C-alpha positions in Angstrom: 102.0 -51.8 169.9 98.6 -53.3 168.8 98.1 -56.9 169.6 96.7 -58.9 166.6 94.6 -61.7 168.1 93.9 -63.3 164.7 97.3 -64.9 164.8 96.1 -67.1 167.7 94.2 -69.0 165.0 97.5 -69.9 163.4 98.7 -71.2 166.7 95.6 -73.3 167.0 96.2 -74.8 163.6 99.6 -75.9 164.8 98.1 -77.3 168.0 95.5 -79.3 166.1 98.1 -80.7 163.7 100.2 -81.7 166.7 97.2 -83.3 168.3 96.7 -85.4 165.1 100.2 -86.8 165.4 99.8 -87.5 169.1 96.6 -89.4 168.3 98.3 -91.9 166.0 99.4 -94.3 168.7 96.3 -94.3 171.0 93.9 -94.4 168.1 95.6 -97.3 166.5 95.9 -99.0 169.9 92.3 -98.7 171.0 90.4 -98.3 167.8 88.5 -95.3 166.7 85.4 -95.8 168.9 87.3 -96.5 172.2 89.8 -93.8 171.5 87.1 -91.2 171.0 85.2 -92.3 174.1 88.3 -91.7 176.3 89.1 -88.5 174.4 85.6 -87.2 175.0 85.8 -88.0 178.7 88.8 -85.8 179.1 87.3 -83.1 176.9 84.2 -83.1 179.0 86.3 -82.6 182.1 88.3 -79.8 180.5 85.3 -77.9 179.0 83.0 -78.6 182.0 85.6 -77.2 184.4 86.2 -74.1 182.2 82.4 -73.5 181.9 81.8 -73.7 185.7 84.8 -71.3 186.3 83.2 -68.6 184.1 79.6 -69.4 185.1 78.9 -70.3 181.5 75.8 -72.4 182.1 73.8 -69.5 183.5 70.7 -68.8 181.6 70.8 -71.7 179.2 67.3 -73.1 178.4 66.2 -76.7 177.9 65.5 -76.1 174.1 69.1 -74.8 173.8 70.5 -77.8 175.6 68.5 -80.2 173.3 69.7 -78.4 170.2 73.3 -78.6 171.3 72.9 -82.3 172.2 71.7 -82.9 168.6 74.7 -80.9 167.3 77.0 -83.0 169.5 75.5 -86.3 168.4 76.0 -85.5 164.7 79.2 -83.4 164.8 81.1 -85.1 167.5 79.7 -88.6 168.1 79.3 -89.6 164.4 81.8 -87.1 162.9 84.8 -87.9 165.2 84.3 -91.7 165.0 84.2 -91.5 161.2 87.3 -89.2 161.2 89.5 -91.5 163.3 88.3 -94.6 161.4 89.5 -92.9 158.3 92.6 -91.8 160.2 93.5 -95.3 161.2 93.6 -96.4 157.5 94.9 -93.3 155.7 97.0 -91.6 158.3 96.8 -88.0 159.8 97.7 -86.0 156.6 95.2 -87.5 154.1 92.4 -87.9 156.6 93.0 -84.3 157.8 92.7 -83.0 154.2 89.5 -85.0 153.7 88.1 -83.5 156.9 88.9 -80.0 155.7 86.1 -80.4 153.1 83.7 -79.3 155.9 84.2 -75.8 154.5 82.6 -76.9 151.3 79.7 -78.7 153.0 79.1 -75.6 155.2 78.6 -73.5 152.1 76.1 -76.0 150.7 74.2 -76.2 154.0 74.2 -72.4 154.2 72.6 -72.2 150.8 70.0 -74.9 151.4 68.9 -74.0 154.9 70.0 -70.5 155.7 69.3 -68.7 152.4 73.0 -67.8 151.9 74.2 -66.9 148.5 77.0 -68.7 146.5 79.2 -66.0 145.1 81.7 -66.5 142.3 84.7 -66.4 144.7 83.1 -69.1 146.8 82.7 -71.2 143.7 86.4 -70.7 143.1 87.1 -71.7 146.7 85.1 -74.9 146.4 86.9 -75.8 143.2 90.3 -75.3 144.9 89.3 -77.5 147.8 88.1 -80.3 145.5 91.3 -79.9 143.4 93.4 -80.2 146.6 91.6 -83.2 147.8 91.6 -84.9 144.4 95.4 -84.2 144.0 96.0 -85.8 147.4 94.0 -88.9 146.7 95.6 -89.3 143.3 99.3 -88.9 144.3 99.3 -89.9 148.0 101.7 -92.6 149.0 99.5 -93.2 152.0 97.0 -94.9 149.8 99.2 -97.9 149.6 98.7 -101.0 151.7 102.2 -100.6 153.0 101.3 -97.4 154.8 102.6 -97.4 158.3 99.3 -96.0 159.5 97.2 -98.7 157.9 96.2 -100.7 161.0 92.6 -100.8 159.8 91.4 -103.4 157.4 88.8 -101.3 155.7 89.4 -100.4 152.1 90.9 -97.1 150.9 87.6 -96.2 149.3 85.6 -96.8 152.5 88.2 -94.8 154.5 88.0 -91.9 152.0 84.2 -92.0 152.3 84.5 -91.9 156.1 86.8 -88.9 155.9 84.3 -87.0 153.8 81.5 -88.1 156.1 83.4 -86.6 159.0 83.6 -83.3 157.2 79.9 -83.4 156.4 79.0 -84.2 160.1 81.3 -81.3 161.3 79.4 -78.9 159.0 76.0 -80.3 160.0 76.9 -80.1 163.7 77.9 -76.4 163.3 74.8 -75.6 161.3 72.5 -77.2 164.0 74.3 -75.2 166.7 74.2 -71.9 164.8 70.9 -70.5 166.0 71.8 -71.2 169.6 75.3 -69.7 169.3 73.8 -66.6 167.6 71.4 -66.3 170.6 74.3 -65.5 172.8 75.0 -68.7 174.6 78.5 -69.0 176.2 80.6 -70.8 173.5 82.6 -72.8 176.0 79.4 -74.0 177.7 77.9 -74.8 174.4 80.9 -76.9 173.4 80.8 -78.7 176.8 77.1 -79.6 176.3 77.8 -81.0 172.8 80.7 -83.0 174.3 78.7 -84.3 177.3 75.9 -85.5 174.9 78.3 -87.2 172.5 80.0 -89.0 175.4 76.7 -90.1 176.8 75.9 -91.7 173.4 79.2 -93.4 173.4 78.5 -94.9 176.8 75.2 -96.3 175.5 77.0 -97.7 172.4 79.4 -99.4 174.8 76.5 -100.8 176.9 74.5 -102.3 174.0 77.3 -103.0 171.4 80.1 -103.9 173.7 82.0 -106.1 171.2 82.0 -103.4 168.6 82.8 -100.5 171.0 85.3 -102.1 173.3 89.0 -101.2 173.1 91.1 -103.2 170.6 93.9 -103.6 173.1 94.1 -103.1 176.9 94.4 -99.5 178.1 97.8 -98.6 179.5 99.0 -95.6 181.5 101.0 -94.4 178.4 98.0 -94.5 176.1 95.8 -92.8 178.7 98.4 -90.0 179.1 98.6 -89.5 175.3 94.8 -89.3 175.0 94.7 -86.7 177.8 97.5 -84.6 176.1 95.6 -84.9 172.8 92.4 -83.6 174.4 94.2 -80.9 176.3 96.0 -79.6 173.2 93.1 -79.9 170.8 90.2 -78.9 173.1 91.7 -77.1 176.1 94.3 -75.0 174.3 93.3 -75.0 170.6 89.6 -74.2 171.1 90.3 -71.6 173.8 92.7 -69.7 171.5 90.2 -69.7 168.7 87.5 -68.4 170.9 89.8 -65.7 172.2 90.8 -64.8 168.6 87.2 -64.6 167.4 86.2 -62.6 170.4 88.9 -59.9 169.8 89.8 -60.2 166.1 88.5 -60.5 162.5 86.3 -63.7 162.1 87.3 -64.2 158.5 91.1 -64.0 159.1 90.7 -66.3 162.1 88.9 -68.8 159.9 91.7 -68.8 157.4 94.5 -69.1 159.9 92.8 -71.7 162.0 92.2 -73.9 158.9 95.9 -74.3 158.2 96.3 -77.7 159.9 96.7 -79.6 156.6 99.8 -77.5 155.9 101.0 -77.4 159.5 101.0 -81.2 159.7 103.5 -81.6 156.9 106.7 -80.2 158.6 105.6 -81.9 161.9 105.5 -85.3 160.1 108.7 -84.5 158.4 110.5 -83.9 161.7 108.8 -86.8 163.5 109.0 -89.5 160.9 112.1 -88.2 159.1 110.4 -88.5 155.7 110.1 -85.5 153.4 106.5 -84.9 152.2 105.9 -85.1 148.5 105.6 -81.9 146.5 102.0 -82.9 145.7 101.3 -83.0 149.5 102.4 -79.3 150.0 100.4 -78.2 146.9 97.2 -80.0 147.8 97.3 -78.8 151.4 97.9 -75.2 150.2 95.0 -75.5 147.8 92.6 -76.7 150.5 93.7 -73.9 152.9 93.4 -71.1 150.2 90.0 -72.5 149.1 88.8 -72.5 152.7 90.0 -69.0 153.2 88.1 -67.8 150.1 84.9 -69.5 151.2 85.0 -67.9 154.7 85.7 -64.4 153.4 83.3 -64.1 150.5 
């Protein structure tokens, strides 16, 4: 029987959705900057160990390292802080859908900087993503100030802008890394370099802007454990499965299946919080995933 590796992308979507739920408590407890700093530390340890195990750093040049550092600064350092700042105000579902707009931004960047064409199906995919996000923003109960996730005092408008900024930074980070990845660098090693650079920047921020970057509440063993589990599930397992799927399967299908987190998170939240998602939630999430699939395949 033939093994279809593309389905590993679907498992990754589930893992990333689960990681979002796990992040609720530690992100709210520490704040987005401190949470990401600890998350990056564990991610560095996981990716660095994996890279050393497979000798992934062999042959990497200084220009490649600098490029991946820039990619990490934009995509991880800025992007993840913006994502979890939005996350702390809007919750995992809405911030996750806003982050999914990175597919749209990737298309625009590809047109502007890599001479890629915008086909009619891609236009349709972009419209589907915008429709899904707009539907979510219009109908979402999580917009209300009574939202159980709303530990942040920033406005809904600012949180929405931060979610979109996270999607843009994700797309920019990937675009910056694209020439290096296409040159044949080990993808796990490349990811670890991005992570190490982003973590280094976070340490500098902590050093010079301590009051802004410090944890909102004291770190506990429970919070530390949840952060490690989040990093292990999202980075250690999720990323590894995607790399395995891309290496052995169809890239377009993997892209579709690995972008299903906005849909995957709905039943997880239903089970965990005992609250049935709105019909608009299912519809908007499906539109975002379908639009993403169209963009990556045409």
